[in-house]
C-alpha positions as CSV (number, residue, x, y, z in Angstrom):
1,M,108.7,36.5,60.9
2,F,105.9,38.8,59.7
3,V,104.5,41.2,62.2
4,D,101.4,43.2,61.3
5,S,100.8,46.8,62.3
6,S,98.6,45.9,65.3
7,C,101.2,43.6,66.7
8,R,103.9,46.3,66.2
9,S,101.7,48.8,68.1
10,A,101.2,46.4,70.9
11,M,104.9,45.6,71.1
12,A,105.8,49.3,71.2
13,H,103.3,49.9,74.0
14,A,104.7,46.9,76.0
15,I,108.3,48.0,75.5
16,A,107.3,51.6,76.7
17,V,105.6,50.2,79.8
18,V,108.6,48.0,80.6
19,A,111.0,50.9,80.1
20,S,109.1,53.2,82.4
21,V,109.0,50.5,85.1
22,I,112.7,49.8,84.7
23,S,113.5,53.5,84.8
24,F,111.5,53.9,87.9
25,W,113.0,51.0,89.9
26,M,116.5,50.8,88.4
27,P,118.4,53.8,87.0
28,M,119.8,53.1,83.5
29,N,123.1,54.2,82.2
30,A,123.0,56.7,79.3
31,K,123.8,54.1,76.6
32,A,121.0,51.8,77.7
33,Q,118.5,54.6,77.9
34,T,119.4,55.8,74.3
35,A,119.1,52.2,72.9
36,L,115.7,51.7,74.5
37,R,114.4,55.1,73.4
38,T,115.6,54.4,69.8
39,E,114.0,51.0,69.7
40,T,110.7,52.3,71.1
41,E,110.6,55.1,68.5
42,L,111.3,52.6,65.7
43,L,108.4,50.4,66.8
44,S,105.9,53.2,67.4
45,P,103.6,53.9,64.5
46,F,103.2,57.5,65.6
47,P,106.5,59.1,66.5
48,R,106.0,61.7,69.2
49,E,107.1,65.3,68.7
50,P,108.9,67.0,71.7
51,L,106.5,69.0,73.9
52,S,106.9,72.8,73.7
53,V,106.2,74.6,76.9
54,P,104.7,78.1,76.2
55,S,106.0,81.1,78.2
56,L,103.8,82.7,80.9
57,G,103.2,85.7,78.6
58,E,101.3,83.6,76.1
59,F,98.6,83.0,78.8
60,L,98.2,86.7,79.8
61,L,95.8,89.1,78.3
62,P,97.2,92.4,77.0
63,E,95.8,94.4,79.9
64,E,97.4,91.9,82.4
65,Q,100.8,92.3,80.8
66,V,100.5,96.1,81.1
67,A,99.6,95.9,84.7
68,I,102.4,93.5,85.5
69,S,104.8,95.8,83.6
70,V,103.6,98.9,85.6
71,Y,104.1,97.1,88.9
72,E,107.5,95.8,88.1
73,R,108.7,99.2,87.0
74,A,107.3,101.2,89.9
75,N,106.8,99.1,93.0
76,R,110.4,99.4,94.2
77,G,110.0,103.2,94.3
78,V,107.1,103.0,96.7
79,V,107.9,103.4,100.4
80,H,106.1,102.6,103.6
81,I,105.9,105.5,106.1
82,N,105.3,104.9,109.8
83,T,104.9,107.8,112.2
84,R,104.7,108.3,116.0
85,S,103.2,111.2,117.8
86,V,102.6,112.1,121.4
87,G,99.4,113.6,122.7
88,M,97.3,113.8,125.9
89,A,94.8,111.2,126.8
90,A,92.2,111.2,129.5
91,F,93.3,112.0,133.1
92,L,96.4,113.9,131.7
93,Q,98.0,110.7,130.6
94,V,100.5,110.8,127.7
95,A,99.2,108.8,124.7
96,V,101.5,107.7,121.9
97,R,99.8,107.5,118.5
98,E,101.1,105.6,115.5
99,G,100.2,106.2,111.9
100,S,100.9,104.7,108.5
101,G,101.0,105.9,105.0
102,S,102.8,105.6,101.6
103,G,105.2,107.6,99.6
104,S,107.4,107.7,96.5
105,V,111.1,108.0,96.0
106,I,111.9,111.3,94.2
107,D,115.6,110.9,93.5
108,K,118.8,109.1,94.5
109,T,119.6,111.7,97.2
110,G,116.8,110.2,99.4
111,L,114.0,112.7,98.9
112,I,110.6,111.2,99.5
113,L,107.2,112.5,98.3
114,T,104.1,112.0,100.5
115,N,100.9,113.6,101.8
116,Q,101.2,116.3,104.5
117,H,98.4,114.7,106.5
118,V,100.4,111.5,106.7
119,I,103.2,113.2,108.7
120,D,101.3,116.0,110.3
121,G,102.3,116.4,114.0
122,A,104.6,113.4,113.9
123,K,107.5,113.4,116.3
124,E,109.2,110.4,114.7
125,I,109.0,109.4,111.0
126,R,110.5,106.2,109.6
127,V,110.6,105.2,105.9
128,S,110.8,101.6,104.8
129,L,112.2,100.8,101.4
130,A,111.3,97.9,99.1
131,G,114.5,96.1,100.1
132,G,113.3,95.9,103.6
133,H,115.6,98.5,105.2
134,S,114.1,101.2,107.4
135,Y,115.5,104.7,107.8
136,A,114.7,107.7,110.1
137,A,113.3,110.6,108.0
138,R,113.3,114.3,108.6
139,L,110.8,116.8,107.2
140,V,112.1,118.9,104.4
141,G,109.0,120.9,103.8
142,E,105.2,120.7,103.9
143,D,102.2,122.5,102.5
144,P,98.8,121.7,104.1
145,D,96.9,123.6,101.4
146,T,97.9,121.2,98.7
147,D,98.5,118.2,101.1
148,I,102.1,117.8,99.9
149,A,105.2,117.0,102.0
150,V,108.8,116.2,101.2
151,L,110.9,114.0,103.5
152,K,114.6,113.1,103.4
153,I,116.3,109.8,104.4
154,D,120.0,108.9,104.4
155,A,119.9,105.7,102.4
156,P,122.5,104.4,99.9
157,P,121.7,105.4,96.4
158,E,121.6,101.8,95.2
159,E,118.6,101.2,97.5
160,L,116.7,104.1,96.0
161,V,114.6,103.6,92.9
162,P,113.0,106.9,91.8
163,I,109.6,106.8,90.0
164,P,109.7,108.9,86.8
165,W,107.2,111.7,86.7
166,G,104.7,111.9,83.8
167,D,102.1,114.4,82.6
168,S,98.7,115.1,84.2
169,E,97.7,117.9,81.8
170,S,96.7,115.5,79.1
171,L,94.7,113.1,81.2
172,R,91.3,112.0,79.9
173,V,88.3,110.6,81.7
174,G,88.3,106.8,81.2
175,Q,92.1,106.5,81.1
176,R,93.5,103.5,82.9
177,I,95.4,104.2,86.1
178,Y,97.1,102.2,88.8
179,A,97.7,103.0,92.5
180,I,100.4,101.4,94.6
181,G,100.5,101.9,98.4
182,N,100.3,100.2,101.8
183,P,96.6,99.8,102.7
184,F,96.3,98.6,106.3
185,G,100.1,98.1,106.3
186,L,100.0,95.6,103.4
187,E,103.2,96.8,101.6
188,R,103.2,97.7,97.9
189,S,99.7,96.6,97.1
190,M,98.4,97.6,93.7
191,S,94.9,98.5,92.7
192,T,93.7,99.6,89.3
193,G,90.8,101.6,87.9
194,M,90.2,104.6,85.6
195,V,90.1,108.4,85.7
196,S,86.5,109.1,86.8
197,S,86.7,112.8,86.5
198,L,89.1,115.8,86.4
199,N,89.4,119.2,88.0
200,R,87.6,118.1,91.2
201,Q,87.7,120.3,94.3
202,I,87.5,119.3,97.9
203,P,88.3,121.3,101.1
204,S,91.7,121.0,102.8
205,K,92.3,120.8,106.5
206,R,92.4,124.5,106.7
207,G,89.1,124.9,104.8
208,R,90.8,126.1,101.7
209,A,89.9,124.3,98.5
210,M,92.3,121.8,97.0
211,R,91.8,122.3,93.3
212,S,92.4,120.4,90.0
213,L,92.2,117.0,91.7
214,I,92.0,113.7,89.8
215,Q,89.0,111.6,90.7
216,I,89.6,107.9,90.4
217,D,87.6,104.7,91.1
218,A,90.6,102.5,92.1
219,S,90.3,100.9,95.5
220,I,91.9,103.3,98.0
221,N,92.0,102.6,101.7
222,Q,93.7,103.8,104.9
223,G,97.5,103.6,104.3
224,N,97.3,104.4,100.6
225,S,97.6,108.1,101.3
226,G,100.8,109.5,99.7
227,G,101.3,106.7,97.3
228,P,101.8,107.1,93.6
229,L,99.1,107.2,90.9
230,L,100.6,105.7,87.7
231,N,99.8,105.6,84.0
232,T,100.2,102.6,81.8
233,R,103.9,103.6,81.3
234,G,104.6,103.4,85.0
235,E,105.0,107.1,85.3
236,L,103.7,109.1,88.3
237,I,100.8,111.2,87.3
238,G,99.4,112.0,90.7
239,M,99.5,111.2,94.4
240,T,96.5,109.6,96.2
241,T,95.3,112.0,98.9
242,A,91.7,111.4,100.0
243,I,88.7,109.1,99.8
244,V,85.0,109.8,100.2
245,S,83.5,107.3,102.6
246,S,81.3,107.1,105.7
247,D,83.7,104.7,107.4
248,G,87.1,105.6,106.1
249,D,87.4,102.7,103.7
250,S,87.2,102.8,100.0
251,A,83.8,103.6,98.5
252,G,84.9,103.8,94.9
253,V,85.5,107.6,95.0
254,G,89.1,108.6,95.5
255,F,91.1,111.7,94.8
256,A,94.7,112.4,93.8
257,V,96.9,115.5,93.6
258,P,98.0,115.9,90.0
259,V,101.7,115.8,89.2
260,S,101.3,119.3,87.6
261,T,100.7,120.6,91.2
262,I,103.4,118.4,92.6
263,R,105.9,119.8,90.1
264,R,105.0,123.4,91.1
265,I,105.0,122.8,94.9
266,V,107.9,120.4,95.6
267,P,110.8,122.7,94.4
268,K,109.4,125.4,96.8
269,L,109.3,123.0,99.7
270,I,112.9,121.9,99.0
271,A,114.1,125.5,98.7
272,H,112.2,127.1,101.6
273,G,110.5,124.4,103.6
274,R,107.1,126.0,102.8
275,V,105.3,127.6,99.9
276,I,105.8,131.4,99.9
277,R,102.5,132.6,98.5
278,P,101.6,136.1,97.4
279,A,99.2,138.0,99.8
280,I,96.7,140.7,98.9
281,G,96.1,141.7,102.5
282,I,92.3,141.2,102.6
283,R,91.2,139.4,105.8
284,R,87.6,138.7,105.2
285,V,84.9,139.2,102.5
286,Y,81.2,138.5,102.1
287,E,80.3,136.6,99.0
288,T,77.4,138.2,97.1
289,E,75.8,137.6,93.7
290,R,77.5,140.8,92.4
291,G,81.0,140.1,93.9
292,L,83.0,140.1,97.1
293,L,82.1,142.7,99.7
294,V,85.3,143.6,101.7
295,V,84.8,143.3,105.4
296,D,88.3,143.8,106.7
297,V,91.8,144.5,105.5
298,V,95.2,143.9,107.1
299,P,96.4,147.2,108.6
300,G,99.4,148.3,106.5
301,G,99.0,145.4,104.1
302,P,98.9,145.6,100.3
303,A,95.1,146.2,100.0
304,D,95.2,148.8,102.8
305,Q,98.1,150.6,101.2
306,A,96.2,150.6,97.9
307,G,93.2,152.2,99.5
308,V,90.8,149.3,99.6
309,R,88.0,149.9,102.0
310,G,86.3,147.5,104.3
311,F,83.4,148.0,106.8
312,R,83.7,151.1,108.8
313,V,83.3,150.9,112.6
314,I,81.2,153.7,114.0
315,T,81.6,154.3,117.7
316,K,79.2,156.5,119.7
317,A,79.8,157.6,123.3
318,F,77.0,158.6,125.6
319,R,76.4,159.2,129.2
320,Q,73.6,157.9,131.4
321,G,73.6,159.2,134.9
322,P,77.1,158.9,136.4
323,Y,78.1,156.2,133.8
324,H,79.8,156.6,130.4
325,Y,79.0,154.1,127.7
326,T,80.2,153.5,124.1
327,E,78.3,151.8,121.4
328,S,79.8,150.4,118.2
329,S,78.1,149.6,114.8
330,L,79.3,148.7,111.4
331,D,78.7,150.9,108.4
332,T,78.6,148.5,105.4
333,S,77.8,151.3,102.9
334,A,81.5,152.4,102.8
335,A,82.8,148.9,101.9
336,D,84.3,148.2,98.5
337,L,82.7,145.5,96.3
338,I,85.3,143.6,94.3
339,T,83.8,142.3,91.1
340,A,86.9,141.2,89.1
341,I,90.7,140.8,89.4
342,N,92.7,141.4,86.2
343,G,89.5,141.3,84.3
344,Q,88.5,137.9,85.7
345,P,85.1,138.0,87.5
346,V,85.2,136.8,91.1
347,R,82.1,135.5,93.1
348,S,83.9,133.6,95.9
349,A,86.8,134.0,98.2
350,D,88.3,130.8,96.7
351,Q,88.2,132.3,93.2
352,M,90.0,135.4,94.4
353,L,92.7,133.2,96.1
354,A,93.1,131.1,93.0
355,I,93.8,134.1,90.9
356,I,96.2,135.7,93.5
357,E,98.2,132.5,94.1
358,E,99.0,132.2,90.4
359,K,101.1,135.4,90.8
360,E,104.4,136.0,92.5
361,P,105.0,138.4,95.5
362,G,105.6,141.9,94.1
363,T,103.2,141.5,91.2
364,T,100.7,144.2,90.6
365,V,97.0,143.2,90.1
366,Q,94.1,145.3,89.0
367,L,91.0,145.2,91.2
368,T,87.7,146.2,89.6
369,I,85.8,147.8,92.5
370,V,82.3,149.2,92.8
371,R,82.5,152.1,95.3
372,G,79.1,153.8,95.9
373,E,77.8,154.5,92.4
374,A,81.2,154.4,90.7
375,T,83.2,151.5,89.2
376,I,87.0,152.1,89.6
377,Q,90.2,150.2,88.8
378,L,92.6,150.0,91.8
379,P,96.1,148.6,91.4
380,V,97.4,146.5,94.3
381,V,101.0,145.3,94.7
382,L,100.9,141.8,96.2
383,G,102.9,141.2,99.3
384,Q,104.2,137.9,100.8
385,S,102.4,135.4,102.9
386,Q,103.7,134.9,106.5
């Protein structure tokens, strides 16, 4: 019997429909299924090619693949820090305050990096790892001036995933960055942005300037503090530390401590529990357009021993009737004016501290001083901060 192509197509379609109905209502054995499939393919004028299912990566943009890679490399090294502190509320009632922040695993021994302000004043600190286990933490060391703290937990090494440290010296404005933290307690949330600026400066809690900060535009909120700032290789290049906002939430301006500062401070915290800084022994200065006018020096301190002069207190005693009085005044004409340290001009107290803190205790620095009409060089052997 002759069957034209249209009839063959119709027959193939009918056989396929019947086969689908039979397979739905009545399971076939393997031999029957093979025979039906072979007959259907023979009758079909357009044999079907097997479908190829593309992998997920084929649907992702290159920047999406980078972000996913960064998160998968680093998120297990991000920890959630919870703190409890005790204070006094109204009517002399004891108030328990709870705080939350983020941190990064430093190594397999259980050292954790975070912000000092996250754990400041805490009586109890707990660190939760990516695996879900929580451990009591003790404070190894802290430095409020750089807002860096190191904690220690006793966790099995297999639960600790350190985040590798990268390089912040070669950062460029416009470079892509990623931040992982626990905003509002939402664990290991990632936000992305770029380096908005470099070498920013904001005041610390003590009023000292935190220098060389990285400004970023990634979304940073309460709870992100202490979390890692990462580059496209998943390396730690900084630690988120502050935001500029009127209500405490992200306003598109965040700051991070660069890893170059972290590398310098963390070993000192591990070794001594604090940063032992050099001290010049000058208590107070007045900032002028010409330099720093010395107000007061620490008695017996490095500057005092070197002969640096501050304001001189002039006391006069006089008698009025049966009473004796004393009157004190300050003589500013005798004070030294510091114009440079080791040849570097100084116009602010912060500039002076920045130069001094680059040195080690016991180092000698040369002060350029204007005293009266003369300019002199005065060597000062730096002491050690208390």
